[in-house]
Legacy VTK file of the C-alpha trace (Angstrom):
# vtk DataFile Version 3.0
C-alpha trace
ASCII
DATASET POLYDATA
POINTS 200 float
-31.336 -20.812 -42.703
-29.674 -21.052 -38.903
-29.831 -23.945 -38.141
-28.247 -24.770 -41.574
-25.051 -22.901 -41.119
-25.135 -23.818 -37.465
-25.064 -27.501 -38.925
-22.813 -26.270 -41.622
-20.068 -24.489 -38.964
-19.783 -27.769 -36.827
-19.399 -29.921 -39.899
-16.577 -27.800 -40.721
-14.867 -28.316 -37.653
-15.156 -31.959 -37.226
-18.011 -31.645 -35.256
-21.422 -33.992 -35.006
-24.651 -33.555 -34.436
-26.064 -36.693 -32.951
-29.537 -36.426 -31.489
-33.550 -35.508 -31.864
-34.986 -32.724 -31.364
-37.775 -33.180 -28.615
-41.291 -33.083 -28.856
-41.209 -30.624 -26.266
-42.513 -26.606 -25.279
-40.504 -26.483 -22.326
-37.488 -28.331 -20.841
-34.386 -28.734 -18.302
-31.873 -28.796 -21.421
-29.235 -30.802 -18.665
-25.755 -29.204 -20.447
-22.725 -32.092 -19.409
-20.060 -32.010 -18.871
-18.609 -28.528 -18.867
-15.024 -28.643 -18.368
-13.936 -25.505 -20.858
-14.868 -22.752 -22.355
-15.289 -24.041 -25.396
-18.090 -26.254 -24.795
-20.286 -22.803 -24.877
-19.332 -22.570 -28.692
-19.986 -26.646 -29.645
-23.310 -25.927 -27.423
-23.871 -23.465 -28.573
-23.798 -24.205 -32.473
-25.212 -27.883 -31.552
-28.332 -26.297 -30.007
-28.653 -23.758 -33.618
-28.664 -27.248 -35.658
-32.015 -28.348 -33.502
-33.203 -25.084 -34.306
-33.642 -24.909 -30.195
-33.651 -21.851 -29.029
-32.631 -21.530 -25.614
-32.622 -19.932 -21.876
-30.087 -19.755 -19.337
-30.175 -18.085 -15.857
-27.342 -14.828 -14.474
-27.827 -12.344 -11.411
-30.813 -9.933 -12.043
-27.901 -7.295 -11.348
-26.575 -7.915 -14.970
-29.204 -7.391 -17.161
-28.784 -3.508 -16.515
-29.129 -0.982 -19.140
-27.237 -2.262 -22.643
-25.841 -5.326 -21.698
-29.400 -6.517 -20.068
-31.332 -5.170 -23.365
-28.118 -8.208 -24.719
-28.274 -10.880 -22.421
-32.122 -10.607 -22.816
-31.867 -11.125 -26.913
-30.022 -14.677 -25.939
-32.326 -15.822 -23.822
-31.059 -14.916 -20.290
-33.339 -14.917 -17.949
-32.936 -12.673 -14.713
-32.334 -14.763 -11.063
-33.144 -12.911 -8.087
-30.958 -13.821 -5.265
-33.025 -13.020 -2.276
-33.805 -15.462 1.201
-37.371 -15.547 0.408
-37.533 -17.149 -2.144
-34.863 -19.681 -3.847
-33.949 -19.897 -6.995
-35.614 -23.181 -7.494
-39.515 -21.745 -7.053
-37.985 -18.890 -9.122
-37.901 -20.879 -12.324
-41.008 -23.104 -11.250
-42.826 -19.862 -11.301
-41.194 -19.002 -14.453
-42.087 -22.127 -15.903
-45.700 -22.323 -14.988
-46.149 -18.563 -16.265
-44.978 -18.824 -20.515
-45.522 -21.854 -23.060
-42.631 -22.424 -24.486
-39.007 -22.912 -22.711
-35.850 -24.563 -23.052
-34.071 -23.894 -19.548
-30.890 -24.893 -19.846
-28.447 -25.655 -17.025
-24.630 -26.484 -16.790
-25.734 -28.896 -13.440
-21.987 -29.042 -12.293
-21.636 -24.944 -11.667
-18.851 -24.718 -12.747
-15.043 -25.726 -15.183
-14.123 -27.216 -12.221
-13.535 -30.886 -10.658
-16.664 -31.145 -8.262
-17.790 -33.988 -6.365
-21.347 -33.153 -6.654
-23.291 -31.588 -9.370
-25.750 -28.783 -7.955
-29.028 -29.942 -7.266
-31.403 -27.394 -9.205
-31.539 -28.337 -12.391
-33.366 -31.749 -11.201
-35.195 -29.687 -8.631
-36.778 -27.246 -10.737
-37.611 -29.922 -13.218
-39.792 -31.627 -10.391
-41.434 -28.639 -9.116
-42.644 -27.646 -13.015
-43.263 -31.336 -13.817
-40.933 -31.075 -17.082
-38.960 -32.651 -18.471
-35.203 -33.383 -18.303
-33.132 -33.191 -21.542
-29.502 -34.518 -21.211
-27.453 -33.070 -23.732
-23.442 -33.481 -25.096
-19.838 -32.891 -25.529
-18.351 -35.217 -26.302
-14.411 -34.562 -27.728
-13.154 -37.833 -27.814
-15.933 -38.382 -30.248
-16.026 -34.785 -31.508
-20.481 -35.361 -30.644
-22.433 -32.625 -29.661
-26.529 -32.754 -29.130
-29.285 -34.554 -27.589
-28.704 -37.949 -25.671
-32.526 -38.927 -24.162
-34.819 -37.462 -22.157
-36.892 -38.432 -19.717
-39.583 -36.748 -17.194
-38.322 -37.283 -13.247
-40.125 -38.887 -10.871
-38.930 -38.270 -7.592
-36.954 -40.800 -7.105
-33.075 -39.270 -7.048
-31.635 -41.765 -7.128
-33.433 -43.575 -9.594
-33.050 -40.659 -11.982
-29.663 -39.376 -10.980
-28.900 -43.364 -12.073
-30.475 -42.178 -15.779
-29.046 -39.493 -15.829
-25.601 -41.827 -15.453
-25.712 -44.149 -17.694
-25.925 -40.673 -20.373
-22.994 -38.871 -18.604
-19.983 -41.390 -17.467
-19.186 -42.490 -20.762
-18.996 -38.839 -22.158
-15.028 -37.356 -22.660
-14.515 -34.197 -21.797
-12.227 -31.823 -23.494
-10.080 -31.710 -19.752
-11.032 -35.428 -18.743
-9.161 -34.612 -15.014
-11.724 -32.081 -14.643
-14.895 -33.839 -15.342
-17.128 -33.491 -12.080
-18.883 -36.239 -10.287
-22.223 -37.408 -11.633
-24.318 -36.720 -7.823
-26.093 -34.959 -6.137
-25.622 -34.242 -1.814
-29.191 -35.739 -1.043
-27.763 -38.961 -2.337
-25.253 -39.205 -0.066
-28.459 -38.212 2.722
-30.582 -40.664 1.560
-27.133 -43.491 1.954
-27.470 -41.817 5.685
-30.337 -42.550 5.946
-30.641 -46.131 4.633
-27.934 -46.697 6.456
-29.315 -45.761 9.724
-32.844 -47.913 9.102
-30.421 -51.502 8.728
-28.722 -50.382 12.379
-32.540 -49.705 13.633
-33.193 -53.135 12.079
LINES 1 201
200 0 1 2 3 4 5 6 7 8 9 10 11 12 13 14 15 16 17 18 19 20 21 22 23 24 25 26 27 28 29 30 31 32 33 34 35 36 37 38 39 40 41 42 43 44 45 46 47 48 49 50 51 52 53 54 55 56 57 58 59 60 61 62 63 64 65 66 67 68 69 70 71 72 73 74 75 76 77 78 79 80 81 82 83 84 85 86 87 88 89 90 91 92 93 94 95 96 97 98 99 100 101 102 103 104 105 106 107 108 109 110 111 112 113 114 115 116 117 118 119 120 121 122 123 124 125 126 127 128 129 130 131 132 133 134 135 136 137 138 139 140 141 142 143 144 145 146 147 148 149 150 151 152 153 154 155 156 157 158 159 160 161 162 163 164 165 166 167 168 169 170 171 172 173 174 175 176 177 178 179 180 181 182 183 184 185 186 187 188 189 190 191 192 193 194 195 196 197 198 199
């Protein structure tokens, strides 16, 4: 019933649901591009319309009192920011401890334009041996949904090229704020390749 209501609301505001529900119980759900507060509304309706129960990350300090109860009911997962255990390791442990988990991560990490995506989404999927499911919010086509999924192999440039083919054609609400679809680690690989070529 909830999925039917969400689909009705999407159609009511002129949006279409695209793609199919992934055949996995555990995966990292990539939500991009992210340039406005409206993104969450359309994406959340799209997830409900597909019958997905999505989880998300939030600082552990927010999970206190009534707010913590609400966040957990919404799918929130507390992240402890400490030097001993980084976020990627924590989330890999969470994946390994659960039978089902759909972890939503907006890889740009902000609504503002950045020169790089944050790499946490990639290394969580890699460490947990979980698929990356690529979900879009396209304001030009007024589409929200899932475009593709694959399991990363650890070849960052190859895996990111797959991701770029999905997200580069997508138009966000504010195109000028769209972040560059690239990880800092790709620069390190390019620099290493140039250094090796120089030795040759």
